[in-house]
N, C-alpha and C positions, 0 to 999 in steps of 0.2 A: 753794482747796486741794484741796477735794473733787473739782472738775472735773479737776485734774492727775492725781489718783489714778486717775480712771476712764480717762483716756487712757493711763496707764501699764499698767492691767489690760488694756485692749484690745490694747495692743502685745504684752504677755506672751502673750495668748490667740492672737494672729496667729502668734507664733514657735511656740507649742506646737503649733498646728495644721499648720504646715509640717513640724515634726518627726514628727508622726503621719503625715502624707502620705508622707514620705520613708520612714519605716519601713515603711509599707504597700507602698510601691513595691518596696523591697528584699526584702520577704516574697514578693511576687508573682513577682519574678525568681528568687528561690530555689525556689519551688514549680514554676514552669515548667522551670528547669534540672534540677530533680530528676526531673520527669516525662519530660523528654526523655532524660535519662541512663538511667533505668529502661527506656523504650522501646528505646534503643539497646542496653543491656546485654541485654534479653530477646530483641531481634532477632539480636544477635550470637550468643547461645547457641543460638537456633533454627537459625541458619545453619551453625553448626558441627556441630550434630547431623544436619542435613539431609545435609552433604557426607560425614559419616562413614557414614551409611545408604547413601548412593550408592556409596561405596567398597566396601562390603559386597556390594551388588548386582553391582557390576562383577566382583568376585573369584567370586562364586558363579555368576553367570549369563552373563557375558560380554557384550561390547559389542553383537553383533548382536542379542540378545534385549532389551537395554535400548533399542535403537533402535526396536523394535517397541511398547514401552511409551511411550517419549517421542518422538513422531512428529516434533519439530523438531530432534532430536539428529542431528548429522552426524559426530560423532567424539569422541575423548577425547584430552585433552592432559596430559602429565606431564613432570617431570624426574625421572629415576630416583633413587632412594635419598633422596627428599625427600618432604615432605608436599604438594608441588605437584602435585596430580592432580584434574583437573575434566572434566566433561562440556562439549562445545561445541555450541551450539545455532545455528540460522540461521532467520530469517523474511524471505524476499526482499520481502514487500509491506509489512513493518513493520520496517524495518532494526534499531531499537534496542528491539524488544519486551522483550527479556531484560535490558535494563539495570538494572531493578529488579524482576525476576521470577524466581522459581525454575524448575525444570524442568517444573513442572506448570502454570505460568502464574500462581501466585499471587505476592502481594507479597513481595519479599525485599530486605533492605538491601544485600547483597552482590551480588545479581543473579546471572546465570550467564553465563560467558564465551560470546561469539558470534562467528561468522564473518561478515565483511563480506558485505553482501547482493549485491555485485556478483561475488562469487567463486563458482566451481564447485570441486569437490574436485580438478579438474585444472588449475585457474588457475595461472599463473606465479608469483603472489603470494599466498599464502593469509594474509589479515590477521585476527588474532583480538583482541578487545577484552576488557579485564576492569578492574574496579575496584582502585584502589590503597588497601587497607584499613590503617589505622594499625598500627604494629607490624610492618611488613612482612609482612602477611598477604595471602592471596589473591593477586591480581597484584601486590600490594605486595612480594611475595617477589622479584620481578624486580629490585627496587632493589639486591639483593645483587650483581647483575652489574656495578654500578659499580666493584666491587673486582676487580681481575685475579686475585687470589688465589682468590676465590671461583669465577671462571670456570675456572680451572685444575683446579678439582675436579669441575665440572659442565659439561662441554663440549657436551653434546648436549641437544636437545628431542626429544621423542617424540610423535608424533601417530598415533593409531589411528583409521582411517576407519571409518564405520559397518559396513563388510563384515568387521571383526575384523582387518584386515591392518595391523601396526604398522610405521610408517616412521620412521627415525632422521634428525635434521636437525641435523648438526654446527653449532654457532653460529660465525657469520662476523663478526658485528658487534654492537656495543652503542652506541646512538645517543641522546644528549640532543638533542632537537629540539622541534618545536611542531606544531600541527595543520595547518600549511601544508607540511609535509615532502613531497618527491616521492615518498617510500616509500608514501604513501597514495594517490598518484595512479595508480599502475600495479597493476592486478590482472591482467588479461590483455593481452599485448603482442603486437602485430601486425607489428612491424619490428624489424630487428637494431639499428638505431641507438637506438631508445627501450630495448630490452633492455639495451644496453652502458651507456646513461646510468644506468638504475637500478642496475645492478650497481656501477658506479663510485661512484655516490653512497653505496651501502650500505657499501663497503669503505673509502673515503677519509674518511668521517665517524665511523668508530667511535672510541670513547674509547681503545681500544688495539688492537694488531694480533692477531688471532685465528689459531688453528692452521688450516691448509688453504687460507688466503687466496693463497698463492704459486701454488698450482695453479690456483685460480680466475683469478687475474691472468694467468697464462701463457696459458691457453685463450682468455681474452677478447681478448688481443692478437693472436690469429691474425687473418690478413687475410681468410680465407673466412667467409662467413656460416654455413656448415655446421658450422664448428668449434665454434661457441659458441651460436648462437641456439636458445633453447628446450631447452638441455641441462641447465638446473637448475630446480628448483622452490624457491621461497623460502617460508619460514614466518616471519611477522612478528607478534610479539607486542606489543601496545601498551597502555600505562597511563599514568596521570597522574603527575606529579612534585610531591608534596606540598610547599606552601609555596614553590614556584617559579614561580608564576603560573597562572592559569586555563588558558591555552593550552598549557603546558609538557607535553611528553610523553617518555616513555622507551621505547625500542624495543629489543627483544631479537630478533635475527634469525638463523634458521639456514637452511641450503639443503641439498638433496640432488640427486644426479644423477638424471635420469629415463630 
């Protein structure tokens, strides 16, 4: 009888031990989650303050002076009458250097928008990358363009090059795609056939038909090369599509005549 009790006691001890280990595991998970959340919240606050400061610098000093301070800055991107307004960086030898770095090269959860390393400011297709931050913040703001009604109120992208000249790019397409899209393939185009292929893909794959596309298509259908080749410069903004797959991308594309 005593032997039976000892077995029962050992069984209870084993169960209690498992409960303690399970409790400690849950505690560890809670602590790690809390620390990560604190780090995210702190980083989020720091990035918000950083961009507020950059906005003030832009207003007071102008873009050419900022270019002297931040050597990798190639321009400034914005959507008028919104909070979407950011410097654009480029590092040709290290293409994704600013993926998680601020304008000074320090770690940043948001990172800083950057121009594709293959591009010059005169390229046929300027491709700019930025993070999709939850809550449609940072380049996540571009998710608003899935809604045509939002587009109707915000039809233009503005890009000011480092020399201070602001250019307006009317939006011609909003595309749900992936990392294999042809829109990433072309930056500088050297023949009329590739140029038309790029433009057709941009126009035909849009979620909805944008204003100004009729004129674009009319010129594209002209028979002579001179009528269309290299007559437009495209500005392609690229970001992830949260919850739709690791390789899913959203593109908002504007263009202007050159």
